[in-house]
Structure formats: C-alpha cells, structure tokens
N, C-alpha and C positions, 0 to 999 in steps of 0.2 A: 744422410737423408736429404732429399731435395724437397719433398712435399710431405705434409702430414695433414690428415683430415681429422677434425674434431667435431663430433656430433653432440649437440646440446638439445635439451628438452623444449626450451621455449625462447622467445625473443629477449627477455631480460637476461637470461643466462648467456645468450650469444653476445650481448653487449659486455657483460662482465668477463667472460672468457677471452674475448678478442682483446680487451684492454690489458688483461693479464699476460697474454701471449706477446703483445707489443712491448710490454715492460721487460720481457725477457730478451728483447732485442731482435725478435723475429718479425718477418713481414706477414701481415694478416690480410687475406682477401676474403671478406665475409659479407660483402654487400651490406655493410653496417648502415648505410643511408636508407636502404630498403627496409631494414629491420626497424630503424627509428621511425620511418614513415608508417610502418604497420602499427607501431605502438601509439603514435599520434592519432592514427585513424581509429584505433581501439578506444582511446580516451575520448575522442570526439563522438563516437557512436555511443559510448556509455553516458556521456553528457546529454546527448539528444534523447536517449531512452529515459534518463532520469527526469528531464524536462517534460516529456510526454506523460510519464507516470504522475508527476505533480499536477499537470493540467487535468488529467483524468480524475485524480483524487479530489481536486477542487470542484470540478463539475459534479462529481458524485455527492460531495458534501452539500452543495447547493441544492441538488435535486432531492436528496433525502430530507434536508431541513424544510424545504418548501412542502414536501408531501406530508411531513409530520404536522406542520402548522395548519395546513389545509384540512387534514383529517380531523384535528381537534375543532377547528372553526366550523366545519360542516356538521358536526354532531352537537352543536350547542343546544338545540331543541331536545335532543335525547337526554343530555345531561340535566337540563332544566326539569324534564319530566321525572328523572330519577330523584332530583332534589325535592320536587313536590311530593313524591312518594315516600320521602323520609330519609334519603341518603344524605350523609353529612358531606360537607365540603372537603374535609380531610380524606374521607373514603374515596370520593370521586377523583381528587387530585392524585392520591396514591394509586388508584386503578389506572389512570391515564399514564402516570410515570412508569409503572411496572409494565404495562402493555407495550409502551414504546421501547423500554429497555429490552424486553424479551424479543421484540421484532428486530431491534438493532443487533442483538447477540446472534439470533438465528441467521440474519443476513450476513453477518461477519463469518460465521462458521461455513455457510454455503459459499461465500466468496473465497475464503481460504481454500476450501476443498476444490473448487473450480480452478483456482490459481495453481495449486499443486498439480492437478491433473494436466492442465495445459502446459505448464512448465516442463513436466516430465516428457510429454509428447514432443514439444519443441526441442528440448535438449537431446532427444534421441535422433533428431535429424541433423544436428550440428556436430560434426566430428572434426572441428578445426583444432590444430595443434596450438596449445597455449591459451585457448579460450575455454573457460569453464563456466557453464550455466548453473547457478545455484538452484537446487531443487527443494531444499528444505529451509524453513524459517527457524532461527534460534528461538528457544522457549520464551525469553524475555520479550522478543519482538512480537511473538504470537500473542502473549498476554496483553501487551500494550495495544496491539491492533484490535483485539477483541474489546478491550475497555473503551477505546476511542469510538469504535463502531457502535457500541452500546450507548455511549453518552451523546453522540450526535443527534439522534432523534429526540432524546430526552431534553437536551438543551434547546433544541429548536421548538419544542412544544411549550417551553416556559412562557413566552409572550401570550400565547393562547390561554394557558392556565391562569396567568395573572388576570387577564380580561375576564375569564370565566369566574374566577374566585371572587373578584371584587365587584363585577358588574352583572355577569350573566347568570349567576346561580341564586338569585333571590327566590323566595318561596311564593311569590305572588302569582 
C-alpha cells in the first residue's frame, strides 16, 4: 500500500492517532498544525465565553443586590405602620426574608428555564464536528444555582433589615 486514509471523529483523536501512526514508522500527513490551531482557538473561545459569563453574573448579582436593598429601604414607612399596628420585629424580618427568598428562587427557576431554551436553540444551529454544546445542567449544579440565587437577595437585604430592626421599627 502506498496510502492509507484514517478517519477520526475529532481533533484530539486526530492528534493521538497521528502520533501512534508515526510511532509505527509511517509518514503522516494530517495537517497537525491546523488541528492544534483549532484546539487552541477552541480553548481561547471557551476562555472568552467563561469570562463573559463571569462578568454577566457579577453584574446580575450587583443589580439584584441593589434592587433588594432599595426595595426594603423604600418600604420603611410601610414596615413602621405595620409595627405600629402590632406586628413584631421578628414577624416583619421573617416576612422580608421569605419574600426575598421566594423572589430569588422564582427568578432562578425562570433564568434556568430561559437558559435551557436558548441553549437548545443555539445548539441546534451549530453542527461543528468535535464541538458539543451542553444543553443540560447536572443536578448538583442546578441545586447550587437555585440556592445561590435564593440567597443573593436575602443577603443583600440584611443591611436594610439591620437598620430597620434597630432604628426604623420603633412604635412611636
């Protein structure tokens, strides 16, 4: 035989197979440099996407935190009125914490549903060999995501709750 064609499924396989064929003492023409450039490009794109995701998450956390604090601070008079009518500080604090936890959980569920929908749509348009777009989240990642999204507004409301608890909820 003068030539043999070997078909592989993706670029990492191409690199492994070509090195194995070379170990057998045969000449390999595989455009290995192009393949390694594609892998470097893929790693670079993954890094850029990861950085963009981190930036988006940071901006979202800041926005949600600010909205939670502002929501509590803007309702100080309402909470004072409830306090005058007989509501206890613990009841008001628990109500605020539960409300923000439910809002965070609902937002997380909506965000995950939207993320899954968009990912499925985008993955349908990309049919590149060797590139797999993950469509599902592992269960432990989903649980952690829901917990963090629930805690962000609650933690952000704590400074406002402290101010309300010690200064703003007197019965005068």
